N, C-alpha and C positions, 0 to 999 in steps of 0.2 A: 666296479666290475673290473675283473682281471682278464686280459685277452693275451694270448700267445699267438703270434703271427709266424707261420712256418713258410719261409719263402727265401729264394735267392735274394741277396741284399747287397747293396754297394758297400765297399768298392768292388765287389764281385761284378763280373760282367756277363754272368750266365742268364739264361733265359728268365724273363719276368723280373729281373732285378730292379729295373726302373719303376715297374708297377708296384712292386713290394715297397719300394721307397716312398712312392707317393701315398700308398695306403697308410703306412706308418707315420708319415708327416701329418696327415690329416687327423689320425687317431690321437696324436700327441697333443692336439689342440683341445681335447676334451679333458677338463680337470678331474672329472669323475672316473676316468679310465686309468688303469695301469697297464702298460703295454711292454711286452717282452718279445723281441724278434728272435726266433730260432732259425739263424741263418747258416749258409754254407761255408765250409772252410775255404780260406783263401790260398791261392797258389803260392804267394810270397807274403810275408808279414807286412801289413799296412795299418795305419791308424784308423780306428773306427770313426764314423761320422759322429759329430758332436750331438748331444741331447738324445741319443738313442741308446737303450739298453739292449745289446746284442749278445746273444750267446751262440757262438759258432760250434754247432754240435753234429753236423752231417756233412758228407762230401759226396761229390759226384762219383758214381759206380762203386760205392761202398755197401756191401751186403749188410753191414751192421747198422745201417741208418735207422731202421725201425727201433732197435734196441736203444740207440743213442737218444733218439727223439722221445721215446717213451720214458726213459729215465729222467730226462730233463723236464718233461711234462709232470711226472710224478713229483719231482722236487718242487715245482712252481705252484702246482695245484691251481691252474686257472679256471675261471668260469667258462670260458670259450677258447677253443683252439681253432684257429682259421688258417686253413691251407690254400695258398695261392699256387695253382698247379697247372703244369702241362704233363702230358703222359711221359715226357722225357726229363722232367724236373730232377729226378733222383739218379738218372743214369743215361748214358748214350748207348749202352748195352742192354739187351732185354731183360736179363735176369736181375741185375741190381735195380733197374728201373722199375720192374714189377714188384720187387720186394719193397721199395720205398712206398709205393702206392698202397700197400697194405696198412701203413701207419694209421690213416684216419679211422678205419674200423677197429683196429686194435686199441686205439686211444678211447674210442667209444665204449668198448667192452670193459675197459678199466674205469668207466664212470664219468668220463669227461664229455661235455657237449662239443661236437666237431662240425664245422662248416667248411665247405669246399667251394672255392671259386674255380671253375674248370673252364679253361680258355679255349679248349677245342675237344672234339670227340675223335676217336680213332676211326669211326665209321666214315668220317668226312675227310680223312687224310689220304692223299693220293701217294701211296707207298712206292710206286715207280718213280715219281718226282723226288721222294725222300731217299732214293737209293737203296731200298730195302730188297734183299735177295729172297728170303724165305717168307713170302707174303702170307701164305695161308697160316703158317705158324704164328706170324705177327697178328693177323686177324683174330685168331683163337685167343691169343694172349690178351689182345686189346678188349675183346668181349668179356673175358673173365675179370680184367682189371676194371672195367666199366661196372660190372656187377659189384665188385668189392667197394668201389668208391661210393656207389649209391647206398651202401649200408651205413654211411655217415648219417648224422642227424638231419642234415640239410645240405642241399647243393644249390649253387647259382651258376647259371650259363649265361652267355651273352648274346645269343640269338634265339628267336622263338622256334626255328626248326630243330635246334638242339634240344630244347625242352619237349617238343613233340616226339622226337626219337627216343628220349629217355623215358617218357611216359608210355608210349605205345610199344616199343620194341623191347624195353627192358622192364616195363611195369614199375618204374620208379615212383617214389612219392616224395612230397615236400621239396619240389624242384622250383626254383624261382628264376625269373628272367631279370637280369640286372644289365643296364647299359654299361659299356666299357667306360665311358666317360673321358673327358679331357683332363689332363694331369695338372690342373691348376684351379685355384679357387676364383681368380678374377682375370679372365682373358683380356688382353689388351686389344683395343680396336685396330685392324690392320692398317699400316702406313702405306697406302698404295703408291704414294710418290716415290718410294724407295725401290720400286720394281721397275724393270725395263728402262734403266736410266744409266747408260744407253742399252746395256746388255739385258737380255731376258734369260734368266737362269731357270733351267729345267732341273728340278731336284729329285734324285732317286736316293731313298734312304732305307737301310735295312742290314740284315745279316745275310750275305750273298752266298750262293753256291748250290743250293738245293732247288726248291721250287721258286726261289728268287734268284734268277740268273740274269746276266748282263749282256749276253750275246744278241738277243733280239732288240734290246734297247739300243745298243750301239749300231746295229744295222739300220734301225729306224732313224737314229739321230743323223746318220750320214745322209739320209734323204731329206731330213728337216733342214739342216744347215744349207742345203742347196737352194731351198725355197725361202728360207728366212735367215739372212746373214747375221742377224743380232742374237741368234740363239747360242746358248752355252749349256753344256751339260755338267752338273755337279753330281758326283756319285759319293755318298756318304755311308760310312759303316764299314765293318770288316767281314771276315769270313764267318760263315755258319760253322759251329763246332764239327759238323760231320764232314766238312770240306776245307781242311786247312790248306793254305797256300793258294786258294782259287783267286782272290782279289789280286794277289801279287803277280800272278800269271797275266791277268787282263792288264794291270798297270804296265807291266814290261812291254806288252804288245802295243799299248797306245802311248808310250812315253813321248813320242814326237807330235801328238795331236795337240795343238794349242787351244782347241774348243772344248776339251774334256778335262776336268779337274777331279782328282780323288783327294778326299779329306781324311780317309782312315776313320778310326773310332772317334765319335764326337762326344765330348763330355757334357754334362748337364748345363754347364755356364755358357757353352758355345751354341746350343740349340736355338735360342731366340734369334741371334743374328743370322744363322744359317737359313731358317725358314722365313724370317721377315723380309729377307732381300731376294727371295725366290719368286718367280712369276707363277709356277704351278708345280705340283707334286705328280709325279708319274709312278705307278705301281705295275712294273712289267712282269707280273707273276704268271705262272703256268697252272697253278692251283692254289688253294687257300687252306689255311689251317685255323680258321675261326675269324672272329671279328678283328679288324686290323688296328693295332695301336698306332701305326704310322699315319693312317688316315685320320684318326682323331687328333693327332698332333697337327695335321695340316688344318683341321677345323679351328684348333686353338688360335692359329695364327691367320685364319682367314684366306687360306690358299685354295685355289680351284684344284680339283683332283682329276687325273686321267687314269683309268684303271682298266685292266683286262676284265672282259665280260665273263665273270665267274659267279655262280649262283649265290654263294655266301655274301659276296660283295654287293650283288644286286639287292638282296634282302636287307642288308646293313643299310644301304642308301634309302630304301623304301621305308624301313622302320624308323629311322632316325632323321629322315628328311635332309640327307646330305646331297649336295650338288657334285655329282660325279659324272664325267663324260667317259663312256665305255668304248673300248675298241675291240675288235675280234680277237679273241685269245690266240696267241702264236703267230699273229700277222703283222709283220713290220710295216707294210704299206698302210694298213688300217690305223696303227699306232701313229704313224707319221702324219697321216691326213687329219686325225683328231687334234693332234697337237698344233700343227700349223694353223688349222682353223681357229683355235683358241688364241694363239699368239697374235693372230692378225685382228683379233677383235677385242680391244681393251674394254669395251663395255660389257661384254660377256665375261671377261675375266673379273671384273669388279662385281658383276651380279652373282657369279658363283661364289666368289670369296666372301661376299656379305652373307650369302645363304649359309655357308659353312660356319661362319663366325656365330651367327645366330643360333645354329644348331649346337655349337659349343656352349653358348650360354644356358641352353636348356639342360645340359648334362655335366655341370662342374663337378669336381671331385667332392666338395662338401655335400652336394645333393646326393651323390651316389653313396657316399659313406653313411649318410644319414638313414638311407634305406636299410643298409646292413644293420646299423646300430639299433634301429627301432625293432627290427626282428630279434637281435640279440637280447635287448631289454625285456621284450616279452618273454622269451625263454628263461632269462635270469629271474624275472618276476615269478614265473610259474614254478621254478625250481625252489624258490623261497617259501612258496604256499603249499608245497607238497605235505609238510607235516599237518596242514590243516584240511587235507583232502578228505578226512573222515566225515566232514559235514556233507559231502556229496552223497553219502550213503544214508543220511537221515530222511525219513519220510517228508513228502512235500508239506504236510500239514503242520510240521514243527515250526513255530513262530521264528526261532533263532535262525534256522536255515534261510527262510525268506527274507529276513532283515538283512542278513549278511550279503546275499547275492544281489538283492535290489540295490543296496547301497554301493556295492562295487561295480555294478554294470555301467553307469555313466562314465565312470573313470577309465575303465579297461576296454570297453567295447570298441573305441576307435582303432586299437591296436590288434584286434583279433580277426 
């Protein structure tokens, strides 16, 4: 089976590039699959990652993205085109972003099976936090873009409420719930002896500047360190594309603070050390844009999670049985109280860390990818059988018809 994966892809640093990499890495392990990645153009020439077949044929904010992608798809003639998408994948400006989102339905109209993994919904994005000025126009555009995305052959979302929204509000069909998953095949058990020895590192990880901001966290940390002298704050990651220069301004303001360290962008090889030596992960968000990849990374390394009390994260914790301590959104005192309580209770840290690690074991990347591939295999088998669909029109009393379908049922029924 030939699969084209449309996604931002390393060494690009655009949204979902890490998730696209882990999808591709897992698919590469299947000898029966042929994978081509249709990736985004790089700002500066860099060598491609080994062992991946990458065609860089689209770019951020390029109105020609649909034409470029459709040409590549036509040349490759895949069995499945899999889109790994945010609404902003193809553009930080509304017109090119919208144009890019028309590609899945256009590819389907040209006869290719298309599947979308949609990481958030415009209905759930706080446009004020995102810094959007013309919100009614964005809402209308988001509604139309969602309608177009649902015209793909099938769609996967990461939270049950998203599926309900797409089914009830948009009358969508063939919509699946898939867990985000942890980005590894074999999570390593957490080494608790590496934490709090003697410093307790509070880790904040993300792309900062929109709904992920640092002001509240820094205010809360000043209260934490007064009550827990061993606390240190590690802020990892860079600017959100919509807020260039944000992190640099914060770094300049806190340059003389010995308790706070900024790492900047963290490459894939440095992530295990960063997470394994932290005592907890904090998510100081003001709103959410879907299931959190950062929270799943914390689970992979058995970290307790402290998070703003946001509906999407409450649901994620309940659905996936994650150990998350919630604080009142926007309240620095509440954040400080929750973190200090956790830092002073090593037994609770261990209990939450183990619970999150076991949650990670239930949703490893091979498990998640197998769910997708089973669905794709059914579709691929169905497409191969279409030439024989005339048997469906034969009367029930024809012996040949009964023999064919009774023989086929035991083999195919588990996948239907």
